[in-house]
C-alpha positions in Angstrom: -1.4 77.8 -81.0 -2.4 74.3 -80.1 -0.9 72.9 -76.9 1.5 70.0 -77.4 -0.1 66.8 -76.2 1.6 64.7 -73.6 3.2 61.5 -74.8 3.0 58.1 -73.1 4.9 54.8 -73.2 3.4 51.4 -72.6 5.1 49.3 -70.0 5.5 45.5 -70.1 2.4 45.2 -68.0 0.4 47.2 -70.6 0.1 50.3 -68.4 0.6 53.8 -70.0 3.0 56.1 -68.3 3.9 59.7 -69.1 7.1 60.3 -71.0 6.8 64.0 -71.8 4.2 66.5 -70.5 3.7 70.0 -69.1 3.2 70.3 -65.4 -0.5 71.0 -66.1 -0.8 67.8 -68.0 1.0 65.9 -65.3 -1.4 67.3 -62.7 -4.3 66.2 -65.0 -3.0 62.7 -65.4 -2.3 62.3 -61.7 -5.9 63.5 -60.9 -7.7 61.2 -63.4 -5.7 58.0 -63.0 -4.3 56.4 -59.9 -0.5 56.5 -60.0 2.0 54.0 -58.6 3.8 55.2 -55.4 7.2 55.3 -57.1 5.8 57.8 -59.7 4.3 59.9 -56.9 7.5 59.9 -54.9 9.6 60.8 -57.9 7.5 63.8 -58.8 7.5 65.0 -55.2 11.2 64.6 -54.7 12.5 65.7 -58.2 10.1 68.3 -59.4 12.2 71.1 -58.0 14.9 70.4 -60.6 12.5 71.4 -63.3 10.0 73.9 -61.9 9.3 75.9 -58.8 7.2 74.2 -56.1 4.5 76.9 -56.1 4.1 76.4 -59.9 3.4 72.7 -59.4 1.1 73.3 -56.5 -0.8 75.9 -58.5 -1.2 73.4 -61.4 -2.7 70.8 -59.0 -5.0 73.4 -57.4 -6.2 74.6 -60.8 -6.8 71.0 -61.8 -8.8 70.4 -58.6 -11.1 73.4 -59.5 -12.0 71.9 -62.8 -12.9 68.5 -61.4 -16.4 67.4 -60.7 -16.0 63.8 -59.4 -15.0 63.1 -55.8 -12.5 60.3 -56.8 -10.4 62.7 -58.9 -10.5 65.4 -56.3 -9.4 62.9 -53.6 -6.5 61.9 -55.8 -5.3 65.5 -55.9 -5.8 65.9 -52.1 -3.9 62.7 -51.4 -1.0 63.7 -53.6 -0.7 67.1 -51.9 -1.0 65.4 -48.5 1.9 63.0 -49.4 3.9 66.0 -50.7 3.5 67.8 -47.3 4.5 64.6 -45.5 7.6 64.1 -47.6 8.8 67.6 -48.2 7.2 69.9 -45.7 9.9 72.5 -46.2 8.6 73.1 -49.7 5.5 74.6 -48.2 7.2 77.1 -45.9 7.8 79.8 -48.6 5.6 82.8 -49.0 4.6 81.8 -52.6 3.5 78.4 -51.4 1.5 79.8 -48.5 -0.2 82.2 -51.0 -1.3 79.4 -53.3 -2.6 77.4 -50.3 -4.5 80.5 -48.9 -6.1 81.1 -52.3 -7.2 77.5 -52.5 -8.7 77.6 -49.0 -10.6 80.8 -49.8 -12.0 79.1 -52.9 -13.1 76.1 -50.8 -14.8 78.4 -48.3 -16.7 80.1 -51.1 -17.7 76.8 -52.5 -18.6 75.6 -48.9 -16.7 72.4 -49.7 -16.9 69.6 -47.2 -13.2 69.0 -47.9 -12.2 72.4 -46.5 -11.4 70.8 -43.1 -9.0 68.3 -44.8 -7.1 71.1 -46.7 -6.9 73.2 -43.5 -5.3 70.3 -41.7 -2.6 69.7 -44.2 0.0 71.9 -42.5 -1.0 71.0 -39.0 -0.9 67.2 -39.1 2.2 65.3 -38.1 5.0 65.0 -40.6 5.7 61.6 -42.2 7.6 59.2 -40.1 8.9 55.8 -41.1 7.6 52.8 -39.4 9.6 51.7 -36.4 11.9 48.8 -36.8 10.9 46.4 -34.0 14.1 44.4 -34.3 16.3 44.4 -31.2 19.7 46.2 -31.0 22.7 44.0 -31.7 24.7 43.5 -28.5 28.1 45.2 -28.4 31.3 43.2 -28.6 33.5 45.6 -26.7 37.0 44.3 -26.3 39.4 47.0 -25.3 43.1 46.2 -25.1 45.1 47.6 -22.2 47.9 49.0 -24.2 47.5 52.8 -23.8 50.2 53.6 -26.3 48.1 52.6 -29.3 45.4 54.5 -31.1 41.8 53.7 -30.3 41.6 52.4 -33.8 43.6 49.3 -32.7 42.5 49.2 -29.1 39.0 47.9 -29.8 37.4 45.0 -31.5 37.3 45.9 -35.3 33.6 44.9 -35.5 32.7 47.3 -32.7 34.7 50.1 -34.4 32.8 49.5 -37.6 29.5 49.5 -35.8 30.3 52.8 -34.0 31.5 54.4 -37.3 28.2 53.2 -38.9 26.1 54.8 -36.1 28.0 58.1 -36.7 27.6 57.9 -40.5 23.9 57.3 -40.2 23.6 60.5 -38.2 25.2 62.4 -41.1 23.1 60.5 -43.6 19.8 61.2 -42.1 20.6 65.0 -41.7 21.1 65.4 -45.5 18.6 67.7 -47.2 17.5 66.0 -50.4 16.8 69.3 -52.0 20.6 69.7 -52.3 20.6 66.9 -54.8 18.6 69.0 -57.4 20.0 71.4 -60.0 23.6 70.3 -59.3 23.5 72.3 -56.1 26.1 70.0 -54.6 28.7 71.3 -57.0 28.9 74.3 -54.7 29.5 73.9 -51.0 27.5 77.0 -50.1 24.4 75.5 -51.8 24.8 72.0 -50.3 25.9 72.3 -46.7 24.6 68.9 -45.5 26.1 67.0 -48.4 29.4 68.9 -48.0 29.4 68.1 -44.3 29.1 64.4 -45.1 31.9 64.6 -47.6 34.1 66.4 -45.1 33.4 63.6 -42.6 34.7 61.1 -45.2 37.8 63.1 -45.8 38.6 63.6 -42.1 38.1 59.9 -41.4 40.5 58.8 -44.1 43.1 61.4 -43.3 43.0 60.6 -39.6 43.3 56.9 -40.2 46.3 57.4 -42.4 47.9 59.8 -39.9 47.5 57.2 -37.1 49.3 54.7 -39.3 52.1 57.1 -40.1 52.6 58.0 -36.4 52.6 54.4 -35.2 55.9 52.9 -34.4 57.5 50.8 -37.1 57.0 47.6 -35.3 53.2 48.3 -34.9 52.5 49.4 -38.5 51.6 45.9 -39.8 49.2 45.6 -36.8 47.6 48.9 -37.7 47.2 48.1 -41.4 45.7 44.7 -40.6 43.3 46.2 -38.2 42.1 48.8 -40.7 41.4 46.1 -43.2 39.4 44.1 -40.6 37.4 47.3 -39.9 36.7 47.5 -43.6 35.6 43.9 -43.7 33.0 44.6 -41.0 32.0 47.8 -42.7 31.2 45.7 -45.8 29.2 43.3 -43.7 27.3 46.3 -42.3 26.7 47.7 -45.8 28.4 51.0 -44.8 29.8 51.9 -48.2 30.4 55.6 -47.3 33.1 54.9 -44.8 34.3 51.8 -46.7 35.0 54.0 -49.8 36.6 56.7 -47.6 39.0 54.3 -45.9 39.7 52.5 -49.2 40.8 55.7 -50.9 42.7 56.8 -47.8 44.8 53.6 -48.0 45.4 54.4 -51.6 46.9 57.8 -50.9 50.3 58.4 -52.4 51.9 58.6 -49.0 50.9 55.0 -48.3 53.0 53.9 -51.3 56.2 54.4 -49.2 55.4 51.3 -47.1 55.5 48.4 -49.5 57.3 46.1 -46.9 54.4 46.7 -44.5 51.8 45.8 -47.1 53.8 42.7 -48.1 54.0 41.6 -44.5 50.2 41.5 -44.1 48.6 38.1 -43.2 47.0 36.3 -46.1 43.5 37.0 -44.6 44.2 40.8 -44.6 45.5 40.6 -48.2 42.3 38.8 -49.2 40.1 41.5 -47.7 42.0 44.1 -49.6 41.6 42.2 -52.8 37.9 42.0 -52.2 37.7 45.7 -51.6 39.5 46.4 -54.9 37.1 44.1 -56.8 34.0 45.9 -55.4 35.3 49.5 -55.4 37.1 49.3 -58.8 36.6 52.7 -60.6 37.8 51.6 -64.0 34.3 50.6 -65.1 32.7 53.7 -63.5 32.0 51.7 -60.4 30.0 49.1 -62.2 31.1 46.4 -59.7 29.9 48.5 -56.8 26.5 49.0 -58.5 26.2 45.3 -59.1 27.2 44.4 -55.6 24.7 46.9 -54.0 21.8 46.0 -56.3 18.9 44.6 -54.4 20.6 44.8 -50.9 18.2 45.1 -48.1 18.2 48.0 -45.6 19.8 49.3 -43.5 22.5 50.4 -45.8 24.7 53.5 -46.0 25.4 54.2 -49.7 28.4 55.9 -51.1 27.1 59.5 -51.4 29.6 60.5 -54.2 28.5 57.7 -56.6 24.9 58.8 -56.2 25.8 62.4 -57.0 27.9 61.2 -59.9 24.8 59.3 -61.3 22.6 62.3 -60.8 25.1 64.5 -62.6 25.2 62.0 -65.5 21.4 62.1 -65.9 21.2 65.8 -65.4 23.8 66.7 -68.1 23.0 63.8 -70.4 19.5 64.9 -71.3 17.6 68.2 -71.5 15.1 69.1 -68.8 12.5 70.2 -71.4 11.9 68.6 -74.7 10.2 71.7 -76.1 9.0 74.9 -74.4 7.6 73.9 -71.0 7.2 70.2 -71.9 9.1 68.3 -69.2 11.1 65.2 -69.9 9.1 63.1 -67.5 11.3 60.1 -68.0 14.3 62.1 -66.7 12.3 63.4 -63.8 11.2 59.8 -63.0 14.7 58.4 -63.1 16.2 61.2 -60.9 13.2 61.1 -58.5 13.6 57.3 -58.0 17.3 57.7 -57.3 16.5 60.3 -54.7 13.7 58.2 -53.3 16.1 55.2 -52.9 18.4 57.5 -51.0 15.5 58.7 -48.8 14.8 55.1 -47.9 18.3 54.6 -46.6 17.8 57.7 -44.3 14.8 56.0 -42.7 16.3 52.7 -41.6 18.9 53.2 -38.8 21.4 50.5 -37.9 20.4 48.8 -34.7 23.5 48.8 -32.5 24.2 50.0 -29.0 26.1 53.2 -28.7 29.3 52.8 -26.7 30.0 56.4 -25.7 33.7 56.2 -25.1 34.4 54.7 -28.5 31.7 56.6 -30.3 33.0 59.9 -29.0 36.6 59.0 -30.0 35.5 58.2 -33.5 33.1 61.2 -33.8 35.5 63.8 -32.6 38.4 63.1 -34.9 40.8 65.8 -36.1 39.5 68.0 -38.9 42.8 69.8 -39.8 44.8 66.9 -41.3 45.8 67.9 -44.8 47.2 65.9 -47.7 50.3 68.1 -47.5 50.7 67.2 -43.8 50.4 63.5 -44.5 52.9 63.7 -47.4 55.4 65.6 -45.2 55.0 63.1 -42.4 55.5 60.2 -44.8 58.5 61.8 -46.3 60.1 62.3 -42.9 59.5 58.7 -41.9 60.8 57.4 -45.2 64.0 59.4 -44.8 64.5 58.4 -41.2 64.0 54.7 -42.0 66.0 54.9 -45.2 63.3 53.1 -47.1 63.8 53.0 -50.8 60.4 52.1 -52.4 59.3 52.5 -55.9 55.8 54.0 -55.6 54.7 52.6 -59.0 55.3 49.1 -57.8 52.4 49.5 -55.4 50.0 49.2 -58.3 50.6 45.5 -58.2 49.5 45.2 -54.6 47.4 48.2 -53.9 45.7 48.6 -57.2 46.3 51.0 -60.1 44.8 54.0 -58.4 47.4 54.2 -55.6 49.5 57.1 -56.7 46.7 59.0 -58.4 44.0 59.3 -55.8 43.0 62.8 -54.8 41.3 63.4 -51.4 41.3 67.1 -51.5 38.1 68.6 -50.2 37.3 70.5 -53.4 38.7 71.3 -56.8 38.1 73.9 -59.4 37.9 72.7 -63.0 36.1 74.0 -65.9 34.7 76.9 -63.9 32.9 74.5 -61.5 33.6 73.9 -57.9 32.7 70.4 -56.9 32.9 68.4 -53.7 35.4 65.6 -53.7 35.9 63.3 -50.7 38.2 60.5 -49.9 35.3 58.5 -51.2 35.6 60.5 -54.3 33.9 59.9 -57.6 36.9 58.6 -59.4 40.1 57.5 -57.8 41.9 57.5 -61.1 42.5 61.2 -61.6 43.6 64.2 -59.7 41.9 66.6 -62.1 38.2 65.7 -62.2 35.8 68.0 -64.1 32.0 67.3 -64.0 32.0 66.6 -67.7 34.6 63.9 -67.2 32.0 61.7 -65.5 29.8 61.6 -68.6 32.6 61.2 -71.0 34.1 58.2 -69.3 31.0 56.2 -68.6 29.9 53.6 -71.1 26.1 53.3 -71.7 26.2 49.7 -70.3 27.5 51.0 -67.0 25.1 53.9 -66.5 21.7 53.6 -64.8 19.1 52.9 -67.4 16.3 55.2 -68.4 12.9 54.6 -66.8 10.9 51.8 -68.3 7.8 52.6 -66.3 7.9 49.3 -64.5 
């Protein structure tokens, strides 16, 4: 039976890029033609969604053995070197070590001058991003003396946003990108680092709301205005993970009991809230967020849940293989570039001084605050204050998602367990199944297919 030939697509620059191919054909193309770095990164980061790493390594090793010109052989070696640098953990399995050992034995028999290079692959230093030589931004610590108030309102909101961002980056850089493949993040046990980051978002939102609820009535307007100023600075710092968490925390049903507090906010605070609503609006599947973040420079902390939503959309929207073992390379390329963009955010830390006292207070927040606890606390306060508020009226001030946001850690729908944070994928529903993402997204709002640019 004749092997199906790879297919190509011409880009606007006239360059031919793969659209469908077997892993052997991909290896052959990468060996014979110099590839752009985005294509190389995409294959390294996303191949695990389609095939095992040892299968891909074997394909490149087999291709190497058929080559006679040094230029093509060096392309294979450089690809594998880049792979080791980016994803060294891929090479730590017994199957990968077996393929490498077989290749080294082959080179020894051939007395290849490249043997030393191959032997050094696993002993050289792992890839490290270039140092950012910019100076740390000075702190603006301004602590108020009132010991009765939460640390959330005792410090300058800009400094609080900075310390939150330092903490969020620690979570961000610890994320294992392998968890983004094969929808592993739908199960907590197969995505511990992503789940940990999601939990952090939940805990931050729940703690912030609890601090508001526990504050004395005369202080509640001050608390709410401070939270919004923190959000304003999070937006300036491009920390969209905590911005989304706090936004959806303030949208929790228990917050709808305090309409008079919301209405008492200064006009500047109301303007901040309006801007947050315009950027984080879910009704167009977060199209405003994507537009706002498009082309932003680093450092940036993206909203993890929107990235996972987009990966799920591409994963379930098209098949991995068009026929037999012929990979949809366009799908691989799109998913790989999304993960590569995420990787870049992990490599550019924010440059702020750590203020230990505030950093520790924001890092060691309670982890046992539940939605039920918040609802109970809000109900007690409402009864004691004899407030009679119509929760549906909050939609005019807070936005339509107010009484419908779900910040539960996880839900089971359609047989799937998926991670949901206070920066959840869709603030409009309390029952969110994976297929719901694809059904509600319009083609114009979804990330486009690769054009090979």
